[in-house]
N, C-alpha and C positions, 0 to 999 in steps of 0.2 A: 509496612502494611501500605497496600493498593486501593486505589478506588475500583466499588466492584460493582459493576456490570448484570447484566438478564445471564443466568447462564449458555446460553445460547449462542452470545454476545464475545464470550470471554472473548476468542483466538478474534474475533475482527479488532480489535483494539475502540479506539474512540475515531478512529477515523479513516476509510481506509483509499487511496486515493492510486489509480495504479491502470497501467496497458495493459491488453489483452492479448495474450499469443491468440491470431485466427483457427478458428476447426476451419482443419481439412477437411471436413464428413461427416457422416453416421459410419460408425466401425462397421467395417463385415461379418460376419457372423463368425465365434469360435473360431479362436487357431490352434489353445493350447502350447502356449507362446512358453518358449523356456528362456527370464531372463538372464541367465548364465549364460545359454548359449549364444560366440560371437561368429556361428554361420551365418548368419539368416537365416537357418531354416526353423519351422516350427516341429521338429520332433518327424521329422518325415518328409514332411512335403519338399513342393519348391523350393527357390530360397525366393526369400523377403523381397517386394522388389525396394526399390529407396520411395513412391508415393506412399505402398503400402505402410510402411515402417512409420511414417509423416503420420499418416490417417492417424494409426490403430496409436501412434504416440500422443497424438491429439486427443481420442478417445480418453486414456487412461490419465491424461491431463487433467480433462474436463470433470472427470469419478472423482478427483482426491490422490488416484495410483499414482503418486510422484516417481515412485523406486522404480515403477516400471517403467513408467515415462524416460526415466533419466537413460536405462537400458536401451530402448528404440531407440532412442535421440543420438546416441554415441553409435549404433551398430546403422544409420539414418548417415551420420557423420565420415563412417567408414566407407559408405559408396559412392556419396559425395563430396569428398572434400576441400573443395574450391566453392563451393556453394551457405553461404552462411544463414542458413536458413535453420538448417541444424543445429545449429551452435547458438543463434537465438531462445529458440524453443530449448533448449537445454539450459540453458543459463536462467531459464522462466523458474524451470523446474525445481531447479538448485538453490534459488531467495527458498521456494515456498516449502523448502527440505529449510531452511536455514543453512544450509550450504552457502556462504555470501563470499567466502573469498572463490571458490571454485564457480559461482557462477559469476564472479569478476571477469578469474579465465575466461570464460564459453564467452563472452561478450568483447575480452580483447580481441578473439578469436574470430567471429565473426566478423570483428572490426578491420583486423587482419587479410579480409579477402575484401570487404565492402567497406572504406571508410567513411560512408554517410549514410550505411544506417541506420536508419530510424528506431526503429525496435531496439538494436546495440545500444546504441546511443541512450539512451528513455532507460532503458535495466541498466545500465552501467554508473548511472547515476544515479539508481535508484539502487542500488547496489551499496556504491557509498555511502547512501545517506545513514546502512543500518550499521557502518564500517565502523564511527564515531570520529569520522571527517567525513565531515557533510561537504567542504572544501575543497575533497576533490571531484567533487557533483557539481560543478558549475563547469571546468573546461568541457566536459560531453555535453552539460546542458544548451551551452552558447555553440555548440557546434551546430545541435538537433536545432534550435530558434533560428539561426540563423537561415536554414532549409522554410522551416514552418512557424513562421514567427507568433502566427494568431492560430497554436495550437494550445487552447484550453489544458487536453492532462500535460502540455510540456511547462507552458505557463504554471501550475498548479505546483509541480518538481521542484521550479524555478520559486516561487515564494515557502514553499517550504522549507529550503536548503539554508535561505536566506532568513530563515524563525528560527532555523537551529546555529545561524550564525550568529546567531541577535543582532541581524538586521532588520527588524522590526515591524519600520517603518516601510524599508522600502520592499517588504514580506505584502504589507496588505496594499501598496497600490497595485503589486502584482494583482494580486488578489484577487483586490476590485475587474484590474484589467481580464481575469477570465473570468469573472462576472459574468461582463455585459458581451463574450463569445459566449456563454453554457448557460442559461441566469434560467435556465432550469437543475442545475446542476447540484444538488445541494448537497455535497462534498465538501464543495467549497465555499457554504457559509459558514457551515462546520467547522471548517479550517479558518478562516478569516475572524471568528469569532476569539479561536483558542488563539490566534496572531495575536485578538486587542487584550487579550485576557494574558497573555505574556508580555504582552507592556501594559497591563495597571489596567488597563480601560476596558471596567466590567461593565459600568453603565453603555457602551457601546456596543462591547460582544451579547451582551444578553439582546440588549433591542436591534444587534444584525441576525440573532438563533432564534429570538421566541416566535416569532411568525414560520417557520417553518417546523419547528420541536414539536407546538401546539397546531396545529394544522391533521386533519382529521388519519391527512397519509407520515403522521410524523412517528418515526419509528423510536422504540425505544432508549435504543443508544444516543439518541438527539434528546430527549429527553434529558436524560441520565447526563451527560453533559451538560443542558441548561441550566441543573439541577448542581450539578459543582460549581457553573457563576454567580450562581444565584450567592450559595456560601461564600463563598472568596468575595463578593460584593458585600459579607454582611447580610443578606437576610437566608437567617437563619431558617426560619420557619418555611420560607420558602421556597427554601430549598429539600426542606424532610418532606413538602407534598407529594414537590414532583415526585420528589424517588419513590414517596409508597405507591405511585402508577402504577410502578413497573415491581419494583422488590418488598422483600416483605420486609420485617420490619425489625431484623438484627441487619442485612443489608444495609437497612437505611440508616441503620447505628451508627455501623464500619463506617457509612463513606459520610457520615459525617465527622467524624471522632480524625477523617486524613485529613476535611478541609479543618478544621481547626490547629490540625497539625500540620497543613499548610501554608494557611495565617501567620501561623507566629516564625516564619521563615524569612529569613532574606533574601528580596526581591531577585534576585540571584539564585539559588539555592529552588524558589518556589517556580522561577523560572522552568530550570530542568529535571523539579520533579514533575510540571506541567508537559517539558517534553517527550515526557519517559513513558508517560499516557496511553503509548500506541500511536500514537500521532508518526505525522512519515512519512503512510504513506505506502509506504514500501515496501514493508512485509508483508501484504497482503493480496498480494496483487498481482498478481502480474499478468 
């Protein structure tokens, strides 16, 4: 049994905090690419250049065509084997396809070319968080934060890592640091609230999330996360009321039953279940 969100939100999980590969510009007119062709040609025209491959690959990535983006980035890497950029972009696309091990190899290839490459270090940390070995994310994050100590996205990844290794107090201190640097980032508030829930402090978790979730711009995912927190705190009536804002009666009943199950678990088992709800930023979003 899993906690349900509205259908449009199921793919995103409760929390998505991630780095985005910058667009290289708009895609040119269609070239009728053959993604299996390794010659770098479009089926009869001149060979595609490295900038063109990266630009079209970025367009495919942002259109959600990750398989084609992977092929394009691989071809770009063949043309510029010393440049870390196509390997970073390749890793991000592979991660969106849930090919975590391949993404790790691609990020390590980028780091072999530039050991201080921040997007590769960040991507590697995100990939490790999805492997069930969150402690491995600490080394690339430490290296990245040595260069950018006040980057809220890096701090958010570090806090998520601390949550996954059970160091909730450290995680919450880091979330609050990120919150000072990025006060308008809703992901920080959501993650902080979930971290507080992991440590059993539901009252503070609700106080952190409620202003965001109930604001006019609050999202369904934020409201349903708040519903979960009320349910875990024992306020089943408020959990149901919030659930009905976005979900039908069957989904609300399902979620309440799931919350009842969570409350019967040991704190350790409950924490593992909460961590499985799509937190960790990692997958979503590259």
